[in-house]
C-alpha positions in Angstrom: 26.8 256.2 -14.4 26.0 259.7 -13.1 22.9 261.7 -14.1 23.7 263.9 -17.0 22.5 267.4 -16.5 21.8 270.1 -19.2 25.1 271.3 -20.6 24.6 275.0 -19.8 22.7 277.2 -17.5 20.5 278.4 -20.4 19.1 274.9 -20.7 18.7 275.2 -24.5 20.8 272.1 -25.3 19.4 269.6 -22.7 22.0 266.9 -22.5 20.9 263.3 -22.8 20.3 262.0 -19.2 20.6 258.6 -17.8 17.6 258.0 -15.6 17.7 254.5 -14.2 21.4 254.8 -13.2 20.5 257.4 -10.6 17.0 256.7 -9.4 16.4 253.0 -9.9 12.6 253.3 -9.3 12.3 255.4 -12.4 11.4 253.3 -15.5 10.3 255.7 -18.2 7.1 254.8 -20.1 7.4 255.2 -23.9 4.4 256.8 -25.5 3.4 257.9 -28.9 2.0 261.0 -27.4 4.7 263.3 -28.9 2.5 265.6 -30.9 3.0 265.8 -34.7 5.3 268.0 -36.7 4.2 266.4 -39.9 1.1 265.1 -41.6 -0.6 268.4 -40.9 1.1 269.2 -37.6 3.3 272.1 -36.7 6.6 272.6 -35.0 4.8 274.0 -32.0 2.8 270.8 -31.7 6.0 268.8 -31.9 7.3 270.6 -28.8 4.1 269.7 -26.9 2.2 271.7 -24.3 3.5 269.6 -21.4 7.1 268.9 -20.4 6.9 265.5 -22.0 6.5 261.9 -20.8 7.2 261.4 -17.1 9.1 258.5 -15.6 6.8 256.0 -13.9 7.2 254.9 -10.3 7.6 251.2 -11.2 10.9 249.6 -10.3 13.6 248.9 -12.9 16.6 246.7 -12.6 19.6 248.2 -11.0 22.3 249.0 -13.5 24.9 247.7 -11.2 23.5 244.2 -11.6 22.3 244.4 -15.2 24.7 243.2 -17.9 25.5 245.5 -20.8 23.1 245.2 -23.6 24.4 243.0 -26.3 27.4 241.8 -24.4 26.9 238.2 -25.4 25.1 238.8 -28.7 26.4 238.4 -32.2 26.2 241.5 -34.4 24.8 241.3 -38.0 27.7 243.5 -39.1 31.1 242.0 -38.3 33.1 244.0 -35.8 30.1 246.1 -34.7 28.4 246.1 -31.3 24.9 244.9 -30.5 22.5 247.1 -28.6 19.6 245.1 -27.0 16.3 246.5 -25.6 14.7 243.7 -23.6 11.9 246.1 -22.6 10.5 246.2 -26.1 12.2 243.1 -27.6 14.5 244.8 -30.2 18.1 245.0 -31.1 20.4 246.9 -33.5 24.1 247.2 -34.2 26.4 250.2 -34.0 30.0 250.7 -35.2 32.8 249.8 -32.7 33.5 253.4 -31.7 30.1 253.8 -30.2 29.4 253.2 -26.5 26.6 250.8 -25.6 24.9 252.0 -22.5 23.2 249.9 -19.8 19.9 248.4 -21.0 18.2 249.5 -17.8 19.0 253.2 -18.3 16.7 255.6 -20.1 18.1 258.5 -22.0 16.4 261.6 -23.3 16.1 265.3 -23.2 14.8 267.6 -20.5 12.5 270.6 -21.1 14.9 273.6 -21.1 12.2 275.6 -19.3 12.3 273.3 -16.3 14.8 273.7 -13.5 16.4 270.3 -13.0 17.5 271.2 -9.5 13.9 271.3 -8.2 13.0 267.8 -7.0 9.4 268.2 -8.3 10.9 268.3 -11.8 12.8 265.1 -11.6 11.6 262.5 -14.0 10.1 265.1 -16.4 11.4 264.9 -19.9 10.4 265.8 -23.4 11.4 262.4 -24.8 13.1 259.2 -23.5 14.5 256.0 -25.0 16.3 252.9 -23.7 18.4 250.2 -25.2 20.7 253.1 -26.0 24.1 253.7 -27.6 26.0 257.0 -27.9 28.9 258.3 -30.1 31.6 260.4 -28.5 30.0 261.5 -25.3 32.6 264.2 -24.8 32.5 265.4 -28.4 32.0 269.0 -27.1 32.5 270.2 -23.6 30.8 273.6 -22.9 31.8 276.2 -20.4 30.8 275.6 -16.8 27.2 276.5 -16.2 25.7 278.6 -13.4 25.5 275.5 -11.2 29.1 274.5 -11.7 28.3 271.5 -13.9 30.6 270.5 -16.8 28.8 267.9 -19.0 30.0 266.9 -22.5 27.7 266.9 -25.5 27.5 263.7 -27.5 27.9 263.7 -31.3 25.1 261.2 -31.8 22.8 258.8 -30.0 20.3 256.0 -30.8 17.8 254.0 -28.9 14.3 252.5 -28.9 11.1 253.5 -27.2 7.5 252.5 -27.0 4.8 254.2 -29.0 1.7 253.2 -27.2 -1.5 254.7 -28.6 -0.1 255.3 -32.1 -2.5 254.9 -35.0 0.1 253.6 -37.4 3.8 253.3 -38.0 3.8 256.4 -40.3 2.6 258.6 -37.4 5.2 257.1 -35.1 8.0 257.9 -37.5 7.0 261.5 -38.2 6.3 262.3 -34.5 9.5 260.9 -33.1 11.9 262.4 -35.7 10.6 265.9 -35.0 10.5 265.7 -31.2 14.0 264.4 -30.9 15.4 267.3 -33.0 13.4 269.7 -30.9 14.4 268.2 -27.6 18.1 268.0 -28.4 18.8 270.9 -30.7 16.2 273.7 -31.0 14.2 274.1 -27.9 12.6 276.4 -27.1 12.6 277.4 -30.8 10.1 275.6 -33.0 10.5 277.4 -36.4 13.9 276.0 -37.3 12.7 272.4 -37.5 12.2 270.9 -41.0 10.4 267.6 -40.9 9.0 265.0 -43.3 5.3 265.5 -43.3 4.7 261.9 -44.5 6.7 258.8 -43.7 7.8 256.3 -46.3 7.9 252.5 -46.1 11.1 250.8 -45.0 12.2 247.2 -44.4 15.3 246.4 -42.4 17.7 243.7 -43.5 16.1 241.2 -41.0 12.7 241.8 -42.6 11.1 244.2 -40.1 8.6 246.3 -42.0 7.7 249.8 -40.9 8.0 253.5 -41.7 10.8 256.0 -41.6 10.8 259.8 -41.4 13.6 262.4 -41.1 13.7 265.8 -39.3 16.4 268.4 -39.3 17.0 271.9 -38.0 18.2 274.8 -39.9 19.8 277.9 -38.2 18.7 276.8 -34.7 19.5 279.4 -32.0 23.0 279.2 -30.7 23.2 279.5 -26.9 26.7 278.1 -26.2 29.8 276.8 -28.0 28.3 273.3 -28.2 25.1 274.4 -29.9 24.6 273.0 -33.3 21.8 272.1 -35.7 20.6 268.6 -35.4 19.0 265.8 -37.4 17.1 262.6 -36.5 15.6 259.6 -38.3 12.9 257.6 -36.7 11.7 254.1 -37.7 8.2 253.1 -36.6 7.4 249.4 -36.5 5.7 246.7 -34.4 7.5 244.3 -32.1 6.7 240.6 -31.7 3.9 241.4 -29.2 2.2 243.7 -31.7 3.1 246.9 -29.9 4.2 250.0 -31.8 7.9 250.8 -31.3 10.1 253.7 -32.4 13.8 253.4 -33.1 15.5 256.8 -33.3 18.9 258.0 -34.1 19.8 261.7 -33.6 23.0 263.7 -34.0 24.6 267.0 -34.6 24.3 268.4 -38.1 26.3 270.8 -40.2 29.5 270.1 -38.2 32.8 268.7 -39.4 32.3 265.4 -37.6 28.7 264.9 -38.5 27.6 261.3 -38.7 27.0 260.6 -42.5 23.5 259.8 -43.5 24.9 256.7 -45.2 26.2 255.4 -41.8 22.8 256.3 -40.2 21.0 254.2 -42.7 23.4 251.3 -42.3 22.8 251.3 -38.6 19.0 251.5 -39.2 19.2 248.5 -41.5 20.4 246.3 -38.5 17.2 247.0 -36.5 15.6 243.7 -35.6 13.2 241.9 -33.2 14.9 240.2 -30.3 13.4 238.0 -27.7 10.1 238.4 -25.9 9.4 242.0 -25.1 8.6 242.9 -21.5 6.2 245.6 -22.8 3.9 245.3 -25.8 
């Protein structure tokens, strides 16, 4: 699985990137450090002052030897696929048309202001998640960028990340929803993000209790033919080790093929604890 670069030379729409598949020593560290865009925060804070969490230098399993997440698992929704995150001990299901990515790979969004061709910038992302699944990776293919790259834009994606340092699940949900919309759809613009300022309680069908929050963009700047508004829902909860975890689903909004909120919530309802997490 090749590294996915930003879809255009402008870097506004930073395509989801697979980290571990290219540099196996990169294992992204999930943090709850994404600043708030709710509960008294601002869109500027959601973007963060730094380029986002950096991948650590600890080794991760090679994708070539790691089985697909959920390959031998039974979904809670008949006919769906299971997405497992052994790092944080979680799982969820996605409809059959989704692609389940390698569990060792981390996906996220680059800072559009950072040149990905500079080696010093490798491993710098606004936000990352693993245990990932994507919907229609080639939903939109933009024009060739200044570096000759042609990379498709996915319609939607979902995954799980750690939220170390979070004070509560409400804060996890509000933080993550906003930062994924910023990273995937509005950067460097911060004013077009509309986010829940408070989260609400939510319990999945398996009984996992936590908090959910939504964020959406409205009239985000259009930099290329694949630019769209976006939306994201985040579910903050604790895994079996007591660590804070964030499950996030993001997708294009205001388009003909937009993933319906009803389907988003049905996927969210399948989130569950799974096995012993490698990280608290």
